[in-house]
Every structure is written in C-alpha cells, then in structure tokens.
C-alpha positions as CSV (number, residue, x, y, z in Angstrom):
1,X,-57.8,-29.9,-73.4
2,X,-58.7,-26.5,-74.5
3,X,-57.6,-25.2,-71.2
4,X,-54.3,-27.1,-71.0
5,X,-53.6,-25.8,-74.8
6,X,-54.2,-22.2,-73.4
7,X,-51.8,-22.7,-70.8
8,X,-49.2,-24.3,-73.1
9,X,-49.2,-21.5,-75.6
10,X,-48.8,-18.9,-72.8
11,X,-45.8,-20.8,-71.6
12,X,-44.3,-20.8,-75.0
13,X,-44.8,-17.1,-75.1
14,X,-42.9,-16.7,-72.0
15,X,-40.0,-18.8,-73.0
16,X,-39.9,-16.9,-76.3
17,X,-39.7,-13.4,-74.3
18,X,-37.0,-14.7,-72.1
19,X,-35.1,-15.8,-75.1
20,X,-35.4,-12.3,-76.7
21,X,-34.4,-10.7,-73.4
22,X,-31.0,-12.7,-73.5
23,X,-30.7,-11.9,-77.3
24,X,-31.5,-7.9,-76.6
25,X,-29.1,-7.5,-73.7
26,X,-27.6,-3.9,-74.1
27,X,-30.3,-2.6,-76.2
28,X,-32.7,0.1,-75.3
29,X,-35.9,-1.8,-75.1
30,X,-37.2,-5.4,-75.2
31,X,-40.5,-6.6,-76.1
32,X,-41.9,-9.8,-77.2
33,X,-42.0,-8.6,-80.9
34,X,-38.3,-8.2,-80.7
35,X,-35.4,-5.7,-79.9
36,X,-35.4,-1.9,-80.5
37,X,-32.2,0.0,-80.5
38,X,-31.7,3.9,-80.8
39,X,-31.9,5.3,-84.1
40,X,-28.2,6.2,-85.0
41,X,-26.9,8.9,-87.5
42,X,-23.7,7.2,-88.8
43,X,-22.6,10.6,-89.6
44,X,-23.1,12.1,-86.0
45,X,-22.8,9.0,-83.6
46,X,-22.0,11.2,-80.5
47,X,-25.0,13.2,-81.4
48,X,-23.1,16.7,-80.5
49,X,-24.7,18.2,-83.9
50,X,-21.2,18.3,-85.6
51,X,-20.8,15.6,-88.5
52,X,-18.1,13.2,-89.8
53,X,-17.1,13.1,-93.4
54,X,-16.1,10.2,-95.7
55,X,-16.6,6.5,-94.9
56,X,-17.2,5.7,-91.1
57,X,-18.2,2.5,-89.2
58,X,-21.0,2.4,-86.9
59,X,-23.3,-0.2,-84.8
60,X,-26.6,-0.4,-86.8
61,X,-30.0,-1.2,-85.5
62,X,-29.3,-5.0,-85.5
63,X,-26.3,-4.6,-83.4
64,X,-24.0,-5.2,-86.2
65,X,-20.9,-3.3,-87.5
66,X,-21.8,-1.4,-90.6
67,X,-20.3,1.2,-92.9
68,X,-21.7,4.4,-94.4
69,X,-20.6,7.2,-96.2
70,X,-20.7,10.9,-95.0
71,X,-21.3,13.7,-97.4
72,X,-18.9,16.7,-97.0
73,X,-20.1,19.6,-94.9
74,X,-18.7,22.9,-94.3
75,X,-15.6,22.8,-92.0
76,X,-17.4,24.5,-89.2
77,X,-19.9,21.9,-89.2
78,X,-17.1,19.1,-89.2
79,X,-16.6,16.9,-86.1
80,X,-12.9,16.2,-85.4
81,X,-13.9,13.2,-83.3
82,X,-17.3,11.6,-84.0
83,X,-17.1,9.2,-81.1
84,X,-16.4,11.7,-78.4
85,X,-19.4,13.8,-77.3
86,X,-16.9,16.3,-75.5
87,X,-15.2,17.5,-78.5
88,X,-16.1,18.6,-82.0
89,X,-13.6,21.2,-82.7
90,X,-10.9,21.0,-79.8
91,X,-9.8,17.4,-79.9
92,X,-6.1,18.3,-79.6
93,X,-6.4,20.8,-77.0
94,X,-8.6,18.7,-74.6
95,X,-6.3,17.6,-72.1
96,X,-5.7,16.9,-68.4
97,X,-2.1,18.2,-67.9
98,X,-2.0,17.9,-64.2
99,X,-3.4,14.5,-64.1
100,X,-6.1,15.1,-61.5
101,X,-9.0,14.0,-63.4
102,X,-10.5,17.4,-64.6
103,X,-9.9,18.4,-68.1
104,X,-9.4,21.9,-69.6
105,X,-9.6,23.2,-73.4
106,X,-12.7,20.8,-74.4
107,X,-15.8,21.9,-76.1
108,X,-17.9,20.1,-73.4
109,X,-17.7,18.1,-70.5
110,X,-20.3,15.4,-71.0
111,X,-18.4,12.2,-70.1
112,X,-15.4,13.9,-68.5
113,X,-14.9,16.3,-65.5
114,X,-14.2,19.8,-66.2
115,X,-13.4,22.5,-66.8
116,X,-10.4,22.7,-64.7
117,X,-9.7,26.4,-63.8
118,X,-5.9,25.6,-63.3
119,X,-4.6,22.5,-65.1
120,X,-1.1,23.1,-63.8
121,X,-1.9,22.4,-60.2
122,X,-3.4,18.9,-59.2
123,X,-4.7,20.5,-56.1
124,X,-6.7,23.0,-57.8
125,X,-10.1,21.7,-59.7
126,X,-13.8,21.5,-59.2
127,X,-13.6,18.7,-57.0
128,X,-11.1,20.3,-54.6
129,X,-12.0,21.8,-50.8
130,X,-11.5,25.4,-50.9
131,X,-8.5,26.4,-48.5
132,X,-9.7,29.7,-47.1
133,X,-6.6,31.5,-46.5
134,X,-4.1,30.5,-49.3
135,X,-5.0,33.2,-51.9
136,X,-6.1,30.4,-54.6
137,X,-9.6,29.5,-56.0
138,X,-8.7,26.0,-55.1
139,X,-12.4,24.6,-56.0
140,X,-12.8,26.6,-59.3
141,X,-15.9,28.4,-58.0
142,X,-14.9,31.7,-59.1
143,X,-14.3,33.2,-55.7
144,X,-11.4,32.3,-53.4
145,X,-10.6,32.1,-49.8
146,X,-13.1,34.0,-47.4
147,X,-15.2,35.1,-50.4
148,X,-16.0,31.5,-51.2
149,X,-19.2,30.4,-49.5
150,X,-17.7,27.2,-48.4
151,X,-15.7,29.4,-46.0
152,X,-18.2,31.5,-44.5
153,X,-18.2,29.6,-41.2
154,X,-14.3,29.2,-41.1
155,X,-13.1,31.0,-37.9
156,X,-10.4,32.7,-40.0
157,X,-13.1,34.3,-42.2
158,X,-15.2,35.5,-39.4
159,X,-15.0,39.3,-38.4
160,X,-16.2,39.7,-34.9
161,X,-16.3,43.3,-33.6
162,X,-16.0,42.1,-30.1
163,X,-12.7,40.2,-30.6
164,X,-9.6,41.8,-29.6
165,X,-6.9,40.9,-32.1
166,X,-3.8,42.4,-30.4
167,X,-2.0,40.5,-27.7
168,X,-1.0,42.3,-24.6
169,X,-2.1,45.8,-26.0
170,X,-2.2,47.0,-22.4
171,X,1.5,45.8,-21.8
172,X,0.6,43.8,-18.7
173,X,3.0,41.2,-19.7
174,X,5.5,40.8,-18.3
175,X,5.1,42.2,-14.9
176,X,7.5,44.7,-13.5
177,X,9.0,43.6,-10.3
178,X,12.0,45.8,-9.8
179,X,12.0,48.2,-7.0
180,X,12.7,51.1,-9.5
181,X,9.2,50.4,-11.0
182,X,10.5,49.8,-14.4
183,X,12.3,47.1,-16.5
184,X,13.3,46.1,-19.9
185,X,12.0,43.0,-21.9
186,X,12.8,41.3,-25.0
187,X,10.4,39.8,-27.6
188,X,10.3,36.6,-25.7
189,X,8.7,38.5,-22.5
190,X,6.2,40.8,-24.1
191,X,3.3,38.4,-25.2
192,X,3.3,39.0,-28.7
193,X,5.1,42.1,-29.3
194,X,8.4,42.1,-31.5
195,X,10.9,44.7,-30.7
196,X,13.6,46.3,-32.8
197,X,16.2,49.1,-32.1
198,X,14.8,52.3,-34.3
199,X,17.9,54.2,-33.7
200,X,21.1,54.4,-36.0
201,X,23.6,54.6,-33.2
202,X,25.2,51.5,-32.5
203,X,27.5,52.7,-29.7
204,X,27.3,54.8,-26.6
205,X,30.2,56.4,-24.3
206,X,32.4,53.1,-25.3
207,X,29.5,50.7,-25.1
208,X,28.2,48.6,-27.8
209,X,24.4,48.5,-28.3
210,X,22.9,45.2,-27.2
211,X,22.1,42.7,-30.3
212,X,18.9,42.1,-28.6
213,X,16.2,45.1,-28.5
214,X,14.3,45.8,-25.4
215,X,11.1,47.5,-24.6
216,X,10.8,49.5,-21.3
217,X,7.8,49.0,-19.3
218,X,6.9,51.0,-16.4
219,X,4.6,50.4,-13.4
220,X,4.0,53.3,-11.0
221,X,7.5,55.2,-11.7
222,X,7.0,58.8,-10.0
223,X,3.3,58.2,-9.7
224,X,2.7,58.5,-13.4
225,X,-0.7,56.8,-14.1
226,X,-1.3,54.2,-16.9
227,X,-4.2,54.5,-19.2
228,X,-5.4,51.2,-18.1
229,X,-4.3,48.5,-16.0
230,X,-1.2,48.7,-14.1
231,X,1.6,49.1,-16.6
232,X,2.3,51.0,-19.9
233,X,5.4,51.1,-22.4
234,X,8.0,53.9,-22.9
235,X,8.9,54.0,-26.6
236,X,12.6,55.1,-25.8
237,X,13.8,52.3,-23.8
238,X,17.1,51.5,-22.4
239,X,20.2,49.1,-23.0
240,X,21.2,47.7,-19.6
241,X,18.0,47.7,-17.4
242,X,17.4,49.3,-13.9
243,X,20.5,47.7,-12.3
244,X,22.8,49.2,-15.2
245,X,25.0,52.3,-15.3
246,X,24.1,53.7,-18.4
247,X,22.1,56.9,-18.6
248,X,20.7,58.7,-22.0
249,X,21.8,55.9,-24.4
250,X,20.1,56.0,-27.9
251,X,17.4,53.4,-27.2
252,X,14.4,54.1,-29.4
253,X,12.5,51.2,-30.4
254,X,10.0,50.0,-32.8
255,X,7.5,47.4,-31.7
256,X,5.2,45.6,-34.2
257,X,2.6,42.6,-34.2
258,X,1.3,40.4,-37.2
259,X,-2.6,40.8,-36.9
260,X,-5.0,38.1,-38.2
261,X,-7.0,39.8,-40.6
262,X,-9.4,39.0,-43.7
263,X,-8.6,40.6,-46.9
264,X,-10.9,43.3,-47.9
265,X,-12.2,43.9,-44.5
266,X,-11.8,47.2,-42.5
267,X,-10.2,47.4,-39.0
268,X,-10.2,49.9,-36.5
269,X,-6.9,50.5,-34.9
270,X,-6.6,52.6,-31.8
271,X,-4.1,53.5,-29.0
272,X,-3.5,55.8,-26.1
273,X,-0.6,58.1,-26.3
274,X,1.2,60.5,-23.8
275,X,4.3,62.6,-23.9
276,X,6.8,61.6,-21.2
277,X,5.8,63.8,-18.0
278,X,8.7,66.3,-17.0
279,X,10.5,65.9,-20.4
280,X,10.7,68.3,-23.3
281,X,12.1,66.5,-26.4
282,X,14.6,69.0,-28.2
283,X,13.7,67.3,-31.6
284,X,11.0,69.6,-33.3
285,X,9.9,66.8,-35.3
286,X,9.7,64.2,-32.5
287,X,6.7,62.0,-33.0
288,X,5.3,58.4,-32.6
289,X,4.9,56.8,-36.1
290,X,2.2,54.4,-36.6
291,X,2.4,52.0,-39.7
292,X,0.0,49.4,-41.1
293,X,1.1,46.7,-43.4
294,X,4.6,48.3,-43.8
295,X,3.0,51.5,-44.7
296,X,3.3,54.8,-42.6
297,X,-0.2,56.0,-41.8
298,X,0.5,58.9,-39.2
299,X,2.8,60.6,-37.1
300,X,1.7,61.8,-33.6
301,X,3.9,64.8,-32.8
302,X,4.9,65.4,-29.1
303,X,7.2,68.0,-27.3
304,X,6.9,68.6,-23.5
305,X,4.9,66.6,-21.0
306,X,3.3,67.8,-17.9
307,X,3.6,66.7,-14.3
308,X,1.6,63.4,-15.0
309,X,0.9,61.5,-18.0
310,X,-1.8,62.9,-20.4
311,X,-3.3,60.2,-22.3
312,X,-5.0,60.8,-25.6
313,X,-6.8,58.3,-27.7
314,X,-6.0,58.1,-31.5
315,X,-8.2,55.9,-33.7
316,X,-8.0,54.8,-37.4
317,X,-9.7,52.8,-39.9
318,X,-7.8,50.5,-42.2
319,X,-8.4,48.1,-44.9
320,X,-6.5,44.5,-44.9
321,X,-5.2,43.1,-48.0
322,X,-3.8,39.8,-46.6
323,X,-4.4,37.4,-44.0
324,X,-1.7,38.6,-41.7
325,X,-1.3,42.5,-41.4
326,X,1.5,43.9,-39.3
327,X,1.0,47.1,-37.1
328,X,4.0,48.9,-36.0
329,X,4.8,51.7,-33.6
330,X,8.0,53.8,-33.9
331,X,9.5,56.4,-31.8
332,X,10.9,59.1,-33.9
333,X,12.2,61.4,-31.1
334,X,15.5,62.2,-30.0
335,X,17.2,58.7,-28.8
336,X,18.1,59.5,-25.4
337,X,16.4,56.8,-23.4
338,X,13.3,59.2,-22.7
339,X,10.5,58.7,-24.9
340,X,6.8,58.8,-25.2
341,X,4.3,56.5,-23.5
342,X,2.2,54.1,-25.3
343,X,-1.0,52.2,-23.7
344,X,-4.1,50.2,-24.6
345,X,-3.3,49.5,-28.3
346,X,-6.3,47.8,-30.0
347,X,-7.2,46.2,-33.3
348,X,-10.8,45.1,-34.2
349,X,-12.5,44.1,-37.3
350,X,-15.5,46.3,-38.8
351,X,-18.2,43.9,-39.8
352,X,-19.8,44.7,-43.3
353,X,-23.0,46.8,-42.9
C-alpha cells in the first residue's frame, strides 16, 4: 500500500505540473511551484533606458493588464514611445520611405532593419547585392563598386597586367586586298575603332566630303615597314579610296576606342608613331594628338619623314575615373591626305603594388 501511495502522489504531481505548463504558456519559466515572468518596469517597458511619464498600462507579473503612474523625468530622459525599443527620441523620423523594409532616422534598429543609407531608392539597402560598376553603394557597406569586398572576384574589377584592353591595336583588321596596297575603312570594318573627320573643310574641288569618315590602312606601300604585323594606319586618310580620282583632299581623322577601366586604377597607354616617309608637312605645328577621357594629354610633333618608316614608341601613365574611358588619336597636321602613321596601340592596367 505504501508503495502504491507513493506512485499515486508522484502521478498527481506530474498532472499538476502539466496543468501549470498550460497555464504558463508564453511566460519565461515554468516550474512545479508556478510561473515566473520577467520583471517589468512599467515606466520603461521597452528597456531602452528612457522613461514614460504619467499613467501607463502594462502587463504585470501575473499576466494581467495593470496601470501604473510614472513620475516626471527630464525631457532628455523621456521616451517618445515606451513600447518601441527602436526609438526614444526619433519616433516621428523613423521611416521606411522607399518601402524596401529598411528604415532610417531611428534611434536603434532592434526589431527593425536598418539603417538604410539611401531611403529614396528601394534598390539600395544593407540587404542588397552590390552592383560593381554603377557608381552606387548598393549594399550600404560604405564602399562602392570595385572597392566593395564582394566585387573583388568580379571580372570587371580585376586588373590584369597581361590583358590587352585595346581591340585591333595593330590595325590588322580589315585586311587590305587592293593591288595598290592601301584602302579605306569605316567603323564597322575596324574591329573596335571609331573614326571621325578631324578637318573643318567639308568640300574639295567641287566634291562634298563623305558623311562617313574613313581610316586608311596600308600594307606594304612602297615597301614601307609596319612596326608590327603587316599593316598600320595613316592618320590623314582619303575620301574615295584607291579607285577614286581625288588627290590631296582634306582627310585628317580622329580615331578612338572606349576602354573598359576601373576607377582609380593606373593604366599604361603606349603606341608607335612614324612620320610619313618622303613627305614634309608644311604646317610647323603638325602633331599627332593623344587624348585620354576627353582631355588632351600630349601632342607628338612631326615634320619630314625619311626614306622608310622610323617608328618611335610613346608611353604614358594615366588614371581612370570611370568604368569606360575613351582614348583618342587625332591628326593635327595639314589636311592633304598625307599624314603620320600609327601602329601597335596598347592600353593595359597597372596592378596596385
């Protein structure tokens, strides 16, 4: 009997504990002696250290709604919403203006997401993925584009010293097939180069200049040698090509390419230049002009050429300030279809030390 009574008492205790467990749902701790709830300060219910004043309602230790009076405190210690742990001063300014789920203007971000570094753009917030070339701090990391650590492996942010960034720098495209060993080509035929007329003269000997600009490529004219490959460019071109009838027309050109660059990185720009053999430009200021990002960086002067090409290399170091940087060469000599030669143009990124 004694043994059975002991088992009965243990069973009764278990049932009582289960009843208490149900009754204590949502409280902090459940024991066989009852429920315990967190101690609540009615005047600082969100526990942020700032106080409510006047009469307030709160949930007491028994889980009942109760009222308490909170005494006056200095303005600097008052809570603008004592049920919001995110705000004690900035209740009216804590907003999510762009609706992306990230707030700005709050005192803290305990139960909400934030702060949003641009609350006028829903695509920009701390949870966004950084876009590596749009000039924005998409993920609010404090850095943007290639300076953000998440972009370090993105190809557009990799500075490879061995990668040539100029297309068709040796002017091997298109191939000259004319029996005269030279021909003219427009943008669509030059493998990346854009061509524009550089002369201000729109007509010559009763002929209007073509609307389309052409670059002249040579391949073995008079045995003149390229710097590399088989072809090079002449910067004072031609209007009607090797089968035309015009001679000495004003055909100076500017050629350019948009180079993929990384803002803040250094780039080496180099090219080979030769005066046209057996020709002297009458303009004492004749020069080949180099521009980087729309800014003239140098003018290489020229006057008389020798019996054959005399190639000289020119090399420069420039800093990029955008993800696309134009490099341009312009003939500033006499516009008479006889101009300097250009070959082996190169642009490469210089890795940081």
